[in-house]
Every structure is written in structure tokens, then in C-alpha cells.
C-alpha positions in Angstrom: -28.7 -1.5 -6.9 -26.4 0.0 -4.3 -27.0 3.6 -3.5 -25.9 6.0 -0.8 -28.8 5.1 1.5 -27.9 1.4 1.3 -24.3 2.1 2.0 -25.2 4.2 5.0 -27.6 1.5 6.3 -24.9 -1.2 6.3 -22.0 0.9 7.5 -24.1 2.3 10.4 -25.3 -1.2 11.2 -21.7 -2.5 11.3 -20.8 0.4 13.7 -23.8 -0.5 15.9 -22.9 -4.2 16.1 -19.3 -3.4 17.0 -20.4 -1.2 19.8 -23.0 -3.7 20.9 -20.4 -6.5 21.0 -18.1 -4.4 23.1 -20.8 -3.3 25.5 -22.0 -6.9 25.8 -18.5 -7.9 26.8 -18.4 -5.0 29.3 -15.1 -3.5 28.0 -14.1 0.0 26.9 -12.7 0.8 23.5 -9.3 1.4 25.1 -9.5 -2.0 26.9 -10.3 -3.8 23.6 -7.3 -2.0 22.0 -5.0 -3.1 24.8 -6.2 -6.7 24.8 -6.2 -6.9 21.1 -2.5 -5.9 21.0 -1.7 -8.5 23.7 -3.7 -11.3 22.1 -3.0 -10.8 18.4 0.3 -8.8 18.3 -1.0 -5.8 16.4 -3.1 -2.8 17.3 -6.5 -1.6 16.2 -8.4 1.5 17.0 -11.8 0.3 17.9 -13.1 3.8 18.5 -12.3 4.7 14.9 -13.8 1.4 13.7 -17.0 2.2 15.6 -17.3 5.6 14.0 -16.1 4.6 10.5 -16.8 1.1 9.6 -14.8 1.2 6.4 -12.0 -1.3 7.3 -10.3 -4.3 5.9 -12.0 -7.7 6.1 -9.0 -9.2 7.9 -9.6 -6.9 10.9 -13.2 -8.1 11.0 -12.1 -11.7 11.2 -9.9 -10.9 14.1 -12.6 -8.8 15.8 -15.0 -11.7 15.4 -12.5 -14.0 17.0 -11.9 -11.6 19.9 -15.6 -11.3 20.6 -16.1 -15.1 20.0 -18.6 -14.7 17.3 -18.7 -16.1 13.8 -18.5 -13.8 10.8 -21.9 -15.1 9.7 -23.4 -14.3 13.1 -21.8 -10.9 13.0 -23.6 -10.2 9.7 -26.9 -11.7 10.9 -26.8 -9.0 13.6 -26.0 -6.4 11.0 -29.0 -7.2 8.8 -31.3 -7.6 11.8 -30.9 -3.9 12.8 -34.0 -2.0 11.7 -34.2 1.4 10.1 -35.6 3.1 13.3 -32.6 1.8 15.3 -30.3 3.2 12.7 -32.0 6.6 12.7 -31.8 6.8 16.5 -28.2 5.8 16.4 -27.3 8.4 13.8 -29.2 11.1 15.8 -27.2 10.2 18.9 -24.0 10.3 17.0 -24.8 13.7 15.6 -25.6 15.0 19.1 -22.3 13.7 20.5 -20.4 15.2 17.6 -22.0 18.6 18.2 -21.1 18.4 21.9 -17.5 17.7 21.1 -17.3 20.7 18.8 -18.6 23.0 21.6 -15.9 21.9 24.0 
């Protein structure tokens, strides 16, 4: 049965994998956005995708192509993220959000 916790687990894991792929490639979110526009002819907002992983599957296919990873390998990474990693990621995300509010 799918519950809110399961949804949070998977959406957070997807966010984490997107960020990990970008960092592994050594590019910023804005660099990905620029290169994506040049290579595929349409824009994405990777920053938004990294903070809200509710996006269309077609974008995931293009993202996997951009990062040279298969969709199955992408999801293998997603399911291999453990609960502690997710908790730490969410804590860091909450801290960054609070810092932005204070500015």
C-alpha cells in the first residue's frame, strides 16, 4: 500500500539522485539548464526538479540521456538510498529553507 511516507521516500530519493548526478558531472544547476537547452532544444529547471521531483516521465528520459545513465540505473540508485540518508537530506533541506527565509 502506498502511503505518504512511501511517497516521501521515493520523491526525496529522486531529488537526491538528480543532485548526485549533477555533482558527479561537476556542473551547476544553471549550467545543466543551459546545456539542456542547447542539446535538446527545450528548457528545464533542474533546481525546481531537485526540490520537487514531481515531473513528467519524458523529462526523466531526457535527463537520463543528458547524464548518460539508463532509466533502470537511475531507479537502481533511487532504491539504494537508505532511510538515514533521506533523513539527513531532508534535515539539510529544511535548514537551507530556513536560512533563505531569514534573508
